[in-house]
ZAVO-454103 format. One record per residue (C-alpha): x, y, z; residue number from 1; residue in three letters. Coordinates in nm, 2 decimals, always signed. Example, Ala and Ser with C-alpha at 12.3 -4.5 7.8 and 13.67 -1.06 7.14 Angstrom:
<pts>
[pt [+1.23 -0.45 +0.78] 1 'ALA']
[pt [+1.37 -0.11 +0.71] 2 'SER']
</pts>
This chain:
<pts>
[pt [+0.78 -5.26 +4.97] 1 'MET']
[pt [+0.52 -5.14 +4.73] 2 'LYS']
[pt [+0.28 -5.33 +4.52] 3 'ASN']
[pt [+0.43 -5.24 +4.19] 4 'ILE']
[pt [+0.19 -5.34 +3.89] 5 'GLN']
[pt [+0.27 -5.32 +3.51] 6 'THR']
[pt [+0.05 -5.11 +3.29] 7 'LEU']
[pt [-0.08 -5.46 +3.13] 8 'ASP']
[pt [-0.17 -5.58 +3.52] 9 'GLN']
[pt [-0.36 -5.29 +3.56] 10 'ILE']
[pt [-0.51 -5.31 +3.20] 11 'LYS']
[pt [-0.60 -5.67 +3.34] 12 'ASP']
[pt [-0.79 -5.55 +3.63] 13 'LYS']
[pt [-1.00 -5.26 +3.52] 14 'TYR']
[pt [-1.06 -5.36 +3.15] 15 'TYR']
[pt [-1.01 -5.78 +3.14] 16 'GLY']
[pt [-0.78 -5.96 +2.98] 17 'LYS']
[pt [-0.65 -5.95 +2.62] 18 'VAL']
[pt [-0.94 -6.11 +2.39] 19 'GLY']
[pt [-1.22 -5.95 +2.60] 20 'THR']
[pt [-1.47 -5.73 +2.43] 21 'PRO']
[pt [-1.37 -5.42 +2.65] 22 'GLU']
[pt [-1.03 -5.48 +2.68] 23 'ARG']
[pt [-1.03 -5.51 +2.28] 24 'ASP']
[pt [-1.22 -5.14 +2.26] 25 'ARG']
[pt [-0.96 -5.05 +2.46] 26 'LEU']
[pt [-0.63 -5.15 +2.26] 27 'GLU']
[pt [-0.83 -5.07 +1.94] 28 'ASN']
[pt [-0.88 -4.68 +2.07] 29 'GLU']
[pt [-0.48 -4.67 +2.23] 30 'LEU']
[pt [-0.40 -4.76 +1.89] 31 'GLU']
[pt [-0.58 -4.48 +1.74] 32 'ALA']
[pt [-0.44 -4.24 +1.96] 33 'LEU']
[pt [-0.10 -4.37 +1.85] 34 'ARG']
[pt [-0.17 -4.33 +1.48] 35 'ILE']
[pt [-0.28 -3.97 +1.55] 36 'GLY']
[pt [+0.03 -3.90 +1.76] 37 'PHE']
[pt [+0.29 -4.00 +1.49] 38 'LYS']
[pt [+0.10 -3.82 +1.26] 39 'ILE']
[pt [+0.14 -3.51 +1.44] 40 'ARG']
[pt [+0.49 -3.59 +1.53] 41 'SER']
[pt [+0.58 -3.62 +1.19] 42 'ALA']
[pt [+0.39 -3.32 +1.11] 43 'ARG']
[pt [+0.58 -3.14 +1.32] 44 'GLU']
[pt [+0.91 -3.29 +1.23] 45 'LYS']
[pt [+0.87 -3.17 +0.92] 46 'LEU']
[pt [+0.84 -2.79 +1.04] 47 'HIS']
[pt [+0.50 -2.78 +0.88] 48 'MET']
[pt [+0.10 -2.68 +0.96] 49 'THR']
[pt [-0.19 -2.88 +0.99] 50 'GLN']
[pt [-0.33 -2.63 +0.66] 51 'GLU']
[pt [+0.02 -2.72 +0.50] 52 'GLN']
[pt [-0.03 -3.14 +0.56] 53 'LEU']
[pt [-0.42 -3.07 +0.48] 54 'ALA']
[pt [-0.36 -2.90 +0.15] 55 'GLU']
[pt [-0.14 -3.15 -0.01] 56 'ARG']
[pt [-0.38 -3.44 +0.06] 57 'VAL']
[pt [-0.69 -3.23 -0.08] 58 'ASP']
[pt [-0.83 -3.20 +0.28] 59 'LYS']
[pt [-0.95 -2.95 +0.51] 60 'LYS']
[pt [-0.73 -2.84 +0.81] 61 'ARG']
[pt [-1.06 -2.92 +1.11] 62 'THR']
[pt [-0.93 -3.30 +0.93] 63 'PHE']
[pt [-0.64 -3.29 +1.00] 64 'ILE']
[pt [-0.67 -3.16 +1.35] 65 'SER']
[pt [-0.95 -3.45 +1.41] 66 'LYS']
[pt [-0.72 -3.71 +1.29] 67 'VAL']
[pt [-0.40 -3.60 +1.49] 68 'GLU']
[pt [-0.63 -3.56 +1.80] 69 'ASN']
[pt [-0.84 -3.92 +1.74] 70 'ASP']
[pt [-0.68 -4.12 +1.46] 71 'GLY']
[pt [-1.02 -4.34 +1.49] 72 'GLU']
[pt [-1.21 -4.38 +1.18] 73 'ASN']
[pt [-0.99 -4.29 +0.95] 74 'ILE']
[pt [-0.97 -4.50 +0.61] 75 'THR']
[pt [-0.66 -4.67 +0.51] 76 'LEU']
[pt [-0.67 -4.49 +0.16] 77 'ARG']
[pt [-0.67 -4.11 +0.38] 78 'THR']
[pt [-0.37 -4.26 +0.61] 79 'LEU']
[pt [-0.17 -4.38 +0.33] 80 'TYR']
[pt [-0.27 -4.02 +0.17] 81 'ASP']
[pt [-0.15 -3.86 +0.48] 82 'ILE']
[pt [+0.19 -4.06 +0.55] 83 'VAL']
[pt [+0.28 -4.12 +0.14] 84 'GLU']
[pt [+0.16 -3.78 +0.00] 85 'ARG']
[pt [+0.16 -3.55 +0.26] 86 'GLY']
[pt [+0.46 -3.64 +0.48] 87 'LEU']
[pt [+0.66 -3.82 +0.25] 88 'GLY']
[pt [+0.68 -4.14 +0.45] 89 'GLY']
[pt [+0.57 -4.48 +0.38] 90 'HIS']
[pt [+0.35 -4.67 +0.56] 91 'LEU']
[pt [+0.40 -4.99 +0.69] 92 'HIS']
[pt [+0.10 -5.20 +0.78] 93 'ILE']
[pt [+0.08 -5.52 +1.00] 94 'SER']
[pt [-0.19 -5.74 +1.19] 95 'PHE']
[pt [-0.18 -6.03 +1.40] 96 'GLU']
[pt [-0.40 -6.36 +1.37] 97 'LEU']
</pts>
């Protein structure tokens, strides 16, 4: 039988346990990618172009492209505008301590 590992076990091995600086950096980058992917998926589901979404939130198309490909460094205000004004959705944010 093969030695099967979970994704968390692989991340532990290569990036350290949760709470270490390298692992936290990785998790933050992955979350930023998830945000961008969710925005792109919602936009495509609405049959909307990046240009159309950009116009709704007073941004350039290139900005929307950057957000979709790398959601990192987006402000909460801009995220709110994209989700609520641009896509007509509702933004819910949570955090853990």
